N, CA, C and O atoms as CSV, one atom per row, in Angstrom:
chain,resi,resn,atom,element,x,y,z
A,1,MET,N,N,104.034,110.693,90.326
A,1,MET,CA,C,102.737,110.576,90.975
A,1,MET,C,C,102.960,110.434,92.482
A,1,MET,O,O,103.714,109.570,92.928
A,2,ASN,N,N,102.307,111.277,93.246
A,2,ASN,CA,C,102.422,111.247,94.703
A,2,ASN,C,C,101.122,110.751,95.306
A,2,ASN,O,O,100.467,111.472,96.059
A,3,ARG,N,N,100.759,109.564,94.989
A,3,ARG,CA,C,99.507,108.986,95.442
A,3,ARG,C,C,99.654,108.443,96.858
A,3,ARG,O,O,100.678,107.858,97.211
A,4,LEU,N,N,98.622,108.644,97.655
A,4,LEU,CA,C,98.521,108.003,98.961
A,4,LEU,C,C,97.404,106.974,98.879
A,4,LEU,O,O,96.318,107.262,98.377
A,5,PHE,N,N,97.674,105.792,99.368
A,5,PHE,CA,C,96.712,104.698,99.333
A,5,PHE,C,C,96.043,104.549,100.687
A,5,PHE,O,O,96.687,104.672,101.729
A,6,SER,N,N,94.750,104.285,100.662
A,6,SER,CA,C,94.105,103.792,101.881
A,6,SER,C,C,94.442,102.307,101.970
A,6,SER,O,O,94.827,101.689,100.977
A,7,LEU,N,N,94.298,101.749,103.146
A,7,LEU,CA,C,94.554,100.320,103.297
A,7,LEU,C,C,93.623,99.517,102.391
A,7,LEU,O,O,94.041,98.535,101.777
A,8,GLY,N,N,92.364,99.936,102.310
A,8,GLY,CA,C,91.404,99.250,101.443
A,8,GLY,C,C,91.791,99.310,99.975
A,8,GLY,O,O,91.679,98.310,99.265
A,9,GLU,N,N,92.247,100.477,99.506
A,9,GLU,CA,C,92.676,100.606,98.114
A,9,GLU,C,C,93.868,99.702,97.819
A,9,GLU,O,O,93.903,99.013,96.800
A,10,ALA,N,N,94.833,99.714,98.716
A,10,ALA,CA,C,96.028,98.890,98.520
A,10,ALA,C,C,95.666,97.411,98.506
A,10,ALA,O,O,96.133,96.661,97.650
A,11,ARG,N,N,94.839,96.997,99.448
A,11,ARG,CA,C,94.459,95.582,99.498
A,11,ARG,C,C,93.638,95.177,98.278
A,11,ARG,O,O,93.731,94.037,97.824
A,12,ALA,N,N,92.838,96.093,97.745
A,12,ALA,CA,C,92.048,95.777,96.554
A,12,ALA,C,C,92.941,95.526,95.337
A,12,ALA,O,O,92.553,94.801,94.421
A,13,LEU,N,N,94.121,96.118,95.326
A,13,LEU,CA,C,95.057,95.905,94.221
A,13,LEU,C,C,95.834,94.595,94.334
A,13,LEU,O,O,96.431,94.149,93.354
A,14,MET,N,N,95.836,93.982,95.493
A,14,MET,CA,C,96.708,92.839,95.745
A,14,MET,C,C,96.472,91.628,94.842
A,14,MET,O,O,97.457,91.005,94.446
A,15,PRO,N,N,95.252,91.253,94.490
A,15,PRO,CA,C,95.119,90.100,93.581
A,15,PRO,C,C,95.878,90.309,92.268
A,15,PRO,O,O,96.548,89.393,91.790
A,16,GLY,N,N,95.779,91.487,91.692
A,16,GLY,CA,C,96.516,91.788,90.472
A,16,GLY,C,C,98.014,91.850,90.714
A,16,GLY,O,O,98.801,91.377,89.895
A,17,ILE,N,N,98.406,92.431,91.834
A,17,ILE,CA,C,99.828,92.519,92.186
A,17,ILE,C,C,100.410,91.115,92.336
A,17,ILE,O,O,101.498,90.837,91.831
A,18,LEU,N,N,99.697,90.235,93.022
A,18,LEU,CA,C,100.188,88.870,93.222
A,18,LEU,C,C,100.363,88.141,91.891
A,18,LEU,O,O,101.359,87.447,91.688
A,19,ALA,N,N,99.403,88.298,90.992
A,19,ALA,CA,C,99.505,87.645,89.683
A,19,ALA,C,C,100.668,88.221,88.884
A,19,ALA,O,O,101.432,87.477,88.268
A,20,GLU,N,N,100.803,89.544,88.893
A,20,GLU,CA,C,101.896,90.168,88.160
A,20,GLU,C,C,103.247,89.831,88.793
A,20,GLU,O,O,104.235,89.640,88.083
A,21,ALA,N,N,103.292,89.757,90.110
A,21,ALA,CA,C,104.543,89.393,90.787
A,21,ALA,C,C,104.953,87.969,90.418
A,21,ALA,O,O,106.138,87.702,90.221
A,22,ALA,N,N,103.992,87.058,90.322
A,22,ALA,CA,C,104.310,85.682,89.914
A,22,ALA,C,C,104.886,85.672,88.505
A,22,ALA,O,O,105.838,84.943,88.227
A,23,ALA,N,N,104.313,86.479,87.615
A,23,ALA,CA,C,104.836,86.572,86.257
A,23,ALA,C,C,106.232,87.187,86.252
A,23,ALA,O,O,107.095,86.759,85.487
A,24,LEU,N,N,106.456,88.181,87.095
A,24,LEU,CA,C,107.764,88.819,87.185
A,24,LEU,C,C,108.816,87.852,87.715
A,24,LEU,O,O,109.942,87.826,87.217
A,25,VAL,N,N,108.459,87.061,88.716
A,25,VAL,CA,C,109.388,86.079,89.286
A,25,VAL,C,C,109.759,85.031,88.227
A,25,VAL,O,O,110.925,84.659,88.103
A,26,ALA,N,N,108.775,84.564,87.475
A,26,ALA,CA,C,109.058,83.587,86.415
A,26,ALA,C,C,109.955,84.202,85.343
A,26,ALA,O,O,110.890,83.557,84.868
A,27,ALA,N,N,109.673,85.440,84.964
A,27,ALA,CA,C,110.496,86.118,83.964
A,27,ALA,C,C,111.907,86.343,84.489
A,27,ALA,O,O,112.882,86.194,83.752
A,28,ARG,N,N,112.011,86.700,85.752
A,28,ARG,CA,C,113.323,86.913,86.375
A,28,ARG,C,C,114.157,85.631,86.312
A,28,ARG,O,O,115.350,85.679,86.011
A,29,ALA,N,N,113.533,84.491,86.595
A,29,ALA,CA,C,114.233,83.204,86.553
A,29,ALA,C,C,114.644,82.860,85.119
A,29,ALA,O,O,115.761,82.398,84.888
A,30,ASP,N,N,113.747,83.083,84.163
A,30,ASP,CA,C,114.085,82.819,82.765
A,30,ASP,C,C,115.239,83.713,82.311
A,30,ASP,O,O,116.155,83.256,81.626
A,31,LEU,N,N,115.189,84.965,82.690
A,31,LEU,CA,C,116.244,85.903,82.332
A,31,LEU,C,C,117.593,85.445,82.892
A,31,LEU,O,O,118.603,85.465,82.188
A,32,ALA,N,N,117.602,85.038,84.149
A,32,ALA,CA,C,118.841,84.563,84.769
A,32,ALA,C,C,119.360,83.323,84.052
A,32,ALA,O,O,120.558,83.205,83.795
A,33,GLU,N,N,118.452,82.395,83.727
A,33,GLU,CA,C,118.872,81.147,83.092
A,33,GLU,C,C,119.401,81.379,81.682
A,33,GLU,O,O,120.441,80.836,81.308
A,34,ILE,N,N,118.689,82.182,80.902
A,34,ILE,CA,C,119.162,82.465,79.538
A,34,ILE,C,C,120.518,83.160,79.594
A,34,ILE,O,O,121.428,82.806,78.844
A,35,THR,N,N,120.658,84.134,80.467
A,35,THR,CA,C,121.920,84.867,80.579
A,35,THR,C,C,123.056,83.935,80.974
A,35,THR,O,O,124.135,83.981,80.383
A,36,TYR,N,N,122.820,83.099,81.958
A,36,TYR,CA,C,123.856,82.163,82.405
A,36,TYR,C,C,124.239,81.193,81.285
A,36,TYR,O,O,125.418,80.999,80.991
A,37,ASP,N,N,123.227,80.593,80.672
A,37,ASP,CA,C,123.494,79.629,79.600
A,37,ASP,C,C,124.252,80.274,78.439
A,37,ASP,O,O,125.184,79.683,77.894
A,38,ARG,N,N,123.853,81.474,78.069
A,38,ARG,CA,C,124.541,82.164,76.967
A,38,ARG,C,C,125.985,82.482,77.333
A,38,ARG,O,O,126.885,82.390,76.499
A,39,ASP,N,N,126.193,82.861,78.606
A,39,ASP,CA,C,127.557,83.185,79.051
A,39,ASP,C,C,128.447,81.955,79.172
A,39,ASP,O,O,129.645,82.030,78.896
A,40,THR,N,N,127.882,80.831,79.578
A,40,THR,CA,C,128.707,79.640,79.828
A,40,THR,C,C,128.721,78.646,78.671
A,40,THR,O,O,129.733,77.990,78.425
A,41,ALA,N,N,127.591,78.534,77.956
A,41,ALA,CA,C,127.513,77.535,76.890
A,41,ALA,C,C,127.326,78.147,75.506
A,41,ALA,O,O,127.398,77.452,74.493
A,42,GLY,N,N,127.084,79.466,75.476
A,42,GLY,CA,C,126.888,80.124,74.190
A,42,GLY,C,C,125.466,80.113,73.690
A,42,GLY,O,O,125.136,80.848,72.759
A,43,ALA,N,N,124.601,79.283,74.293
A,43,ALA,CA,C,123.199,79.188,73.882
A,43,ALA,C,C,122.375,78.677,75.063
A,43,ALA,O,O,122.906,78.117,76.022
A,44,SER,N,N,121.061,78.889,74.964
A,44,SER,CA,C,120.146,78.430,76.011
A,44,SER,C,C,118.949,77.742,75.379
A,44,SER,O,O,118.462,78.177,74.336
A,45,PRO,N,N,118.466,76.660,76.008
A,45,PRO,CA,C,117.243,76.033,75.489
A,45,PRO,C,C,116.024,76.946,75.612
A,45,PRO,O,O,115.002,76.708,74.969
A,46,LEU,N,N,116.129,77.988,76.437
A,46,LEU,CA,C,115.009,78.925,76.586
A,46,LEU,C,C,114.998,79.996,75.509
A,46,LEU,O,O,114.039,80.761,75.403
A,47,GLY,N,N,116.052,80.058,74.711
A,47,GLY,CA,C,116.064,81.022,73.616
A,47,GLY,C,C,117.328,81.844,73.572
A,47,GLY,O,O,118.284,81.614,74.313
A,48,GLY,N,N,117.297,82.806,72.681
A,48,GLY,CA,C,118.455,83.653,72.464
A,48,GLY,C,C,118.170,85.100,72.790
A,48,GLY,O,O,117.390,85.408,73.691
A,49,LEU,N,N,118.805,85.978,72.053
A,49,LEU,CA,C,118.714,87.408,72.315
A,49,LEU,C,C,117.284,87.923,72.184
A,49,LEU,O,O,116.855,88.758,72.980
A,50,ALA,N,N,116.548,87.440,71.199
A,50,ALA,CA,C,115.161,87.901,71.018
A,50,ALA,C,C,114.306,87.556,72.237
A,50,ALA,O,O,113.527,88.386,72.705
A,51,GLU,N,N,114.449,86.350,72.742
A,51,GLU,CA,C,113.681,85.933,73.929
A,51,GLU,C,C,114.126,86.730,75.158
A,51,GLU,O,O,113.305,87.119,75.989
A,52,LEU,N,N,115.430,86.963,75.259
A,52,LEU,CA,C,115.969,87.751,76.359
A,52,LEU,C,C,115.362,89.154,76.361
A,52,LEU,O,O,114.934,89.645,77.406
A,53,LYS,N,N,115.325,89.786,75.215
A,53,LYS,CA,C,114.757,91.137,75.095
A,53,LYS,C,C,113.251,91.127,75.372
A,53,LYS,O,O,112.720,92.063,75.971
A,54,GLY,N,N,112.569,90.069,74.936
A,54,GLY,CA,C,111.142,89.954,75.218
A,54,GLY,C,C,110.864,89.836,76.706
A,54,GLY,O,O,109.918,90.439,77.213
A,55,ILE,N,N,111.679,89.066,77.403
A,55,ILE,CA,C,111.530,88.912,78.860
A,55,ILE,C,C,111.784,90.241,79.551
A,55,ILE,O,O,111.037,90.638,80.445
A,56,GLU,N,N,112.837,90.925,79.137
A,56,GLU,CA,C,113.126,92.237,79.736
A,56,GLU,C,C,111.962,93.201,79.521
A,56,GLU,O,O,111.608,93.960,80.424
A,57,ALA,N,N,111.369,93.175,78.339
A,57,ALA,CA,C,110.230,94.049,78.042
A,57,ALA,C,C,109.035,93.712,78.920
A,57,ALA,O,O,108.362,94.615,79.417
A,58,ARG,N,N,108.758,92.424,79.121
A,58,ARG,CA,C,107.640,92.024,79.997
A,58,ARG,C,C,107.883,92.501,81.419
A,58,ARG,O,O,106.972,92.995,82.083
A,59,MET,N,N,109.113,92.352,81.881
A,59,MET,CA,C,109.441,92.799,83.237
A,59,MET,C,C,109.260,94.311,83.363
A,59,MET,O,O,108.689,94.786,84.346
A,60,GLN,N,N,109.736,95.065,82.385
A,60,GLN,CA,C,109.584,96.519,82.416
A,60,GLN,C,C,108.115,96.940,82.363
A,60,GLN,O,O,107.724,97.934,82.975
A,61,GLU,N,N,107.317,96.186,81.637
A,61,GLU,CA,C,105.888,96.479,81.550
A,61,GLU,C,C,105.226,96.349,82.930
A,61,GLU,O,O,104.440,97.207,83.332
A,62,ILE,N,N,105.546,95.292,83.631
A,62,ILE,CA,C,104.981,95.090,84.971
A,62,ILE,C,C,105.457,96.185,85.916
A,62,ILE,O,O,104.655,96.788,86.628
A,63,LEU,N,N,106.757,96.441,85.923
A,63,LEU,CA,C,107.303,97.467,86.811
A,63,LEU,C,C,106.721,98.838,86.483
A,63,LEU,O,O,106.420,99.617,87.388
A,64,GLY,N,N,106.561,99.135,85.202
A,64,GLY,CA,C,105.971,100.405,84.795
A,64,GLY,C,C,104.522,100.536,85.221
A,64,GLY,O,O,104.076,101.617,85.606
A,65,ARG,N,N,103.790,99.443,85.152
A,65,ARG,CA,C,102.388,99.476,85.607
A,65,ARG,C,C,102.325,99.796,87.087
A,65,ARG,O,O,101.510,100.610,87.521
A,66,TRP,N,N,103.198,99.147,87.872
A,66,TRP,CA,C,103.194,99.389,89.315
A,66,TRP,C,C,103.550,100.831,89.646
A,66,TRP,O,O,102.872,101.469,90.451
A,67,THR,N,N,104.601,101.345,89.036
A,67,THR,CA,C,104.977,102.730,89.330
A,67,THR,C,C,103.907,103.690,88.816
A,67,THR,O,O,103.674,104.738,89.419
A,68,GLY,N,N,103.258,103.342,87.712
A,68,GLY,CA,C,102.164,104.157,87.205
A,68,GLY,C,C,100.983,104.230,88.154
A,68,GLY,O,O,100.254,105.222,88.173
A,69,LEU,N,N,100.795,103.183,88.939
A,69,LEU,CA,C,99.733,103.175,89.948
A,69,LEU,C,C,100.110,103.980,91.185
A,69,LEU,O,O,99.254,104.307,92.007
A,70,GLY,N,N,101.408,104.300,91.315
A,70,GLY,CA,C,101.864,105.039,92.487
A,70,GLY,C,C,102.614,104.192,93.493
A,70,GLY,O,O,102.979,104.685,94.560
A,71,LEU,N,N,102.852,102.924,93.177
A,71,LEU,CA,C,103.622,102.061,94.071
A,71,LEU,C,C,105.100,102.400,93.951
A,71,LEU,O,O,105.553,102.903,92.922
A,72,GLU,N,N,105.842,102.120,95.010
A,72,GLU,CA,C,107.286,102.278,95.003
A,72,GLU,C,C,107.896,100.882,94.912
A,72,GLU,O,O,107.704,100.054,95.803
A,73,VAL,N,N,108.628,100.627,93.836
A,73,VAL,CA,C,109.293,99.338,93.656
A,73,VAL,C,C,110.654,99.444,94.337
A,73,VAL,O,O,111.525,100.193,93.895
A,74,LYS,N,N,110.824,98.690,95.415
A,74,LYS,CA,C,112.060,98.746,96.201
A,74,LYS,C,C,113.048,97.661,95.806
A,74,LYS,O,O,114.235,97.763,96.117
A,75,GLY,N,N,112.572,96.622,95.123
A,75,GLY,CA,C,113.459,95.552,94.689
A,75,GLY,C,C,112.723,94.575,93.808
A,75,GLY,O,O,111.494,94.502,93.813
A,76,ILE,N,N,113.517,93.807,93.033
A,76,ILE,CA,C,112.897,92.767,92.201
A,76,ILE,C,C,113.450,91.385,92.524
A,76,ILE,O,O,112.974,90.394,91.970
A,77,ALA,N,N,114.436,91.294,93.402
A,77,ALA,CA,C,114.968,89.988,93.802
A,77,ALA,C,C,115.374,90.064,95.273
A,77,ALA,O,O,116.553,90.252,95.575
A,78,PRO,N,N,114.441,89.924,96.169
A,78,PRO,CA,C,113.020,89.608,95.995
A,78,PRO,C,C,112.210,90.843,95.605
A,78,PRO,O,O,112.653,91.979,95.777
A,79,VAL,N,N,111.011,90.591,95.075
A,79,VAL,CA,C,110.097,91.680,94.750
A,79,VAL,C,C,109.666,92.322,96.066
A,79,VAL,O,O,109.198,91.647,96.983
A,80,LEU,N,N,109.833,93.635,96.135
A,80,LEU,CA,C,109.491,94.388,97.342
A,80,LEU,C,C,108.791,95.661,96.906
A,80,LEU,O,O,109.357,96.474,96.175
A,81,LEU,N,N,107.550,95.831,97.361
A,81,LEU,CA,C,106.721,96.969,96.976
A,81,LEU,C,C,106.248,97.732,98.196
A,81,LEU,O,O,105.909,97.144,99.223
A,82,ASP,N,N,106.231,99.053,98.067
A,82,ASP,CA,C,105.662,99.918,99.098
A,82,ASP,C,C,104.511,100.715,98.508
A,82,ASP,O,O,104.577,101.178,97.369
A,83,PHE,N,N,103.459,100.867,99.295
A,83,PHE,CA,C,102.305,101.688,98.960
A,83,PHE,C,C,102.333,102.890,99.904
A,83,PHE,O,O,102.084,102.712,101.096
A,84,PRO,N,N,102.624,104.104,99.430
A,84,PRO,CA,C,102.607,105.268,100.318
A,84,PRO,C,C,101.225,105.434,100.949
A,84,PRO,O,O,100.203,105.317,100.272
A,85,ALA,N,N,101.210,105.705,102.244
A,85,ALA,CA,C,99.947,105.815,102.968
A,85,ALA,C,C,100.146,106.670,104.215
A,85,ALA,O,O,101.256,107.097,104.531
A,86,VAL,N,N,99.047,106.905,104.906
A,86,VAL,CA,C,99.066,107.579,106.203
A,86,VAL,C,C,98.295,106.697,107.171
A,86,VAL,O,O,97.156,106.317,106.898
A,87,LEU,N,N,98.910,106.370,108.301
A,87,LEU,CA,C,98.252,105.619,109.366
A,87,LEU,C,C,98.371,106.409,110.653
A,87,LEU,O,O,99.468,106.793,111.057
A,88,ASP,N,N,97.254,106.647,111.285
A,88,ASP,CA,C,97.230,107.402,112.543
A,88,ASP,C,C,98.002,108.705,112.434
A,88,ASP,O,O,98.706,109.095,113.365
A,89,GLY,N,N,97.872,109.379,111.297
A,89,GLY,CA,C,98.508,110.662,111.085
A,89,GLY,C,C,99.977,110.614,110.708
A,89,GLY,O,O,100.586,111.660,110.482
A,90,ALA,N,N,100.561,109.426,110.636
A,90,ALA,CA,C,101.982,109.293,110.316
A,90,ALA,C,C,102.168,108.810,108.873
A,90,ALA,O,O,101.402,107.985,108.377
A,91,SER,N,N,103.197,109.340,108.217
A,91,SER,CA,C,103.558,108.882,106.878
A,91,SER,C,C,104.158,107.489,106.990
A,91,SER,O,O,105.136,107.273,107.705
A,92,VAL,N,N,103.552,106.543,106.268
A,92,VAL,CA,C,104.005,105.154,106.310
A,92,VAL,C,C,104.063,104.596,104.900
A,92,VAL,O,O,103.622,105.224,103.938
A,93,ARG,N,N,104.613,103.415,104.807
A,93,ARG,CA,C,104.583,102.634,103.585
A,93,ARG,C,C,103.969,101.287,103.935
A,93,ARG,O,O,104.495,100.548,104.767
A,94,LEU,N,N,102.842,100.975,103.286
A,94,LEU,CA,C,102.283,99.638,103.381
A,94,LEU,C,C,103.220,98.774,102.563
A,94,LEU,O,O,103.518,99.099,101.414
A,95,CYS,N,N,103.684,97.692,103.129
A,95,CYS,CA,C,104.844,96.999,102.592
A,95,CYS,C,C,104.503,95.542,102.269
A,95,CYS,O,O,103.958,94.816,103.101
A,96,TRP,N,N,104.836,95.132,101.043
A,96,TRP,CA,C,104.644,93.742,100.622
A,96,TRP,C,C,105.939,93.223,100.037
A,96,TRP,O,O,106.601,93.916,99.266
A,97,ILE,N,N,106.306,91.988,100.406
A,97,ILE,CA,C,107.499,91.351,99.861
A,97,ILE,C,C,107.120,89.992,99.264
A,97,ILE,O,O,106.229,89.300,99.756
A,98,GLU,N,N,107.812,89.645,98.210
A,98,GLU,CA,C,107.607,88.372,97.521
A,98,GLU,C,C,107.477,87.229,98.529
A,98,GLU,O,O,108.262,87.121,99.471
A,99,GLY,N,N,106.480,86.387,98.313
A,99,GLY,CA,C,106.244,85.241,99.186
A,99,GLY,C,C,105.077,85.452,100.130
A,99,GLY,O,O,104.478,84.486,100.604
A,100,GLU,N,N,104.745,86.710,100.410
A,100,GLU,CA,C,103.590,86.983,101.266
A,100,GLU,C,C,102.319,86.874,100.432
A,100,GLU,O,O,102.312,87.229,99.253
A,101,THR,N,N,101.258,86.389,101.038
A,101,THR,CA,C,100.011,86.174,100.305
A,101,THR,C,C,99.016,87.313,100.460
A,101,THR,O,O,97.964,87.318,99.821
A,102,GLU,N,N,99.350,88.277,101.309
A,102,GLU,CA,C,98.470,89.425,101.512
A,102,GLU,C,C,99.307,90.618,101.944
A,102,GLU,O,O,100.490,90.492,102.263
A,103,LEU,N,N,98.665,91.770,101.945
A,103,LEU,CA,C,99.307,92.990,102.418
A,103,LEU,C,C,99.062,93.079,103.918
A,103,LEU,O,O,97.961,93.422,104.349
A,104,GLY,N,N,100.071,92.774,104.709
A,104,GLY,CA,C,99.877,92.709,106.151
A,104,GLY,C,C,100.896,93.471,106.969
A,104,GLY,O,O,100.918,93.339,108.193
A,105,TRP,N,N,101.752,94.275,106.324
A,105,TRP,CA,C,102.837,94.951,107.028
A,105,TRP,C,C,102.924,96.412,106.611
A,105,TRP,O,O,102.446,96.801,105.546
A,106,TYR,N,N,103.541,97.206,107.468
A,106,TYR,CA,C,103.828,98.601,107.163
A,106,TYR,C,C,105.105,99.002,107.893
A,106,TYR,O,O,105.578,98.304,108.790
A,107,HIS,N,N,105.640,100.129,107.489
A,107,HIS,CA,C,106.738,100.736,108.243
A,107,HIS,C,C,106.638,102.244,108.092
A,107,HIS,O,O,106.140,102.743,107.083
A,108,ARG,N,N,107.105,102.956,109.083
A,108,ARG,CA,C,107.157,104.406,108.966
A,108,ARG,C,C,108.050,104.752,107.780
A,108,ARG,O,O,109.048,104.075,107.531
A,109,SER,N,N,107.700,105.777,107.071
A,109,SER,CA,C,108.409,106.132,105.843
A,109,SER,C,C,109.893,106.350,106.080
A,109,SER,O,O,110.717,105.952,105.256
A,110,GLU,N,N,110.239,106.968,107.177
A,110,GLU,CA,C,111.647,107.284,107.428
A,110,GLU,C,C,112.452,106.091,107.947
A,110,GLU,O,O,113.679,106.167,108.014
A,111,LEU,N,N,111.793,104.997,108.313
A,111,LEU,CA,C,112.498,103.844,108.868
A,111,LEU,C,C,112.815,102.771,107.832
A,111,LEU,O,O,113.796,102.042,107.975
A,112,GLY,N,N,112.012,102.673,106.817
A,112,GLY,CA,C,112.245,101.639,105.817
A,112,GLY,C,C,111.970,100.243,106.344
A,112,GLY,O,O,111.379,100.061,107.408
A,113,PHE,N,N,112.413,99.265,105.575
A,113,PHE,CA,C,112.118,97.858,105.839
A,113,PHE,C,C,112.472,97.403,107.256
A,113,PHE,O,O,111.712,96.624,107.831
A,114,PRO,N,N,113.585,97.845,107.848
A,114,PRO,CA,C,113.901,97.382,109.212
A,114,PRO,C,C,112.842,97.767,110.245
A,114,PRO,O,O,112.763,97.154,111.309
A,115,GLY,N,N,112.030,98.779,109.935
A,115,GLY,CA,C,110.981,99.209,110.866
A,115,GLY,C,C,109.636,98.551,110.622
A,115,GLY,O,O,108.617,99.029,111.120
A,116,ARG,N,N,109.615,97.463,109.865
A,116,ARG,CA,C,108.350,96.784,109.534
A,116,ARG,C,C,107.596,96.325,110.767
A,116,ARG,O,O,108.173,95.791,111.714
A,117,ARG,N,N,106.297,96.548,110.729
A,117,ARG,CA,C,105.383,96.080,111.783
A,117,ARG,C,C,104.129,95.505,111.109
A,117,ARG,O,O,103.767,95.885,109.995
A,118,ARG,N,N,103.493,94.591,111.813
A,118,ARG,CA,C,102.226,94.032,111.341
A,118,ARG,C,C,101.164,95.120,111.335
A,118,ARG,O,O,101.077,95.926,112.261
A,119,LEU,N,N,100.364,95.131,110.289
A,119,LEU,CA,C,99.219,96.049,110.258
A,119,LEU,C,C,98.198,95.595,111.298
A,119,LEU,O,O,97.989,94.397,111.486
A,120,PRO,N,N,97.568,96.548,111.967
A,120,PRO,CA,C,96.513,96.167,112.898
A,120,PRO,C,C,95.372,95.494,112.145
A,120,PRO,O,O,95.054,95.890,111.023
A,121,ARG,N,N,94.768,94.507,112.733
A,121,ARG,CA,C,93.612,93.820,112.121
A,121,ARG,C,C,92.438,94.761,112.086
A,121,ARG,O,O,92.103,95.397,113.085
A,122,THR,N,N,91.804,94.848,110.912
A,122,THR,CA,C,90.622,95.728,110.784
A,122,THR,C,C,89.447,94.944,110.301
A,122,THR,O,O,88.362,95.501,110.130
């Protein structure tokens, strides 16, 4: 899917993105803990292989939903999402990273994260 988002469309998705990102972060932590405990102690109070597979499935479901919407998932630790867009005639990515409470940044498509700039206030 080669979707381009308007700033309004991207921002309208953010409440759902924030909720799903919180669920992904919690699942990521559970996955790390179960894996570590299983590797070091042989078992985890959070569960075993079935719980591990369930967590992986939940994470894939969230990531699949985002890519299905046309978002680009750039990372999951930290969660980093790009929304393809055009600003002032230039190809950009509206950029959100875990911990931010709103969509407030962008970068030119060819520059990536190091080229991040604040979105102009509208």
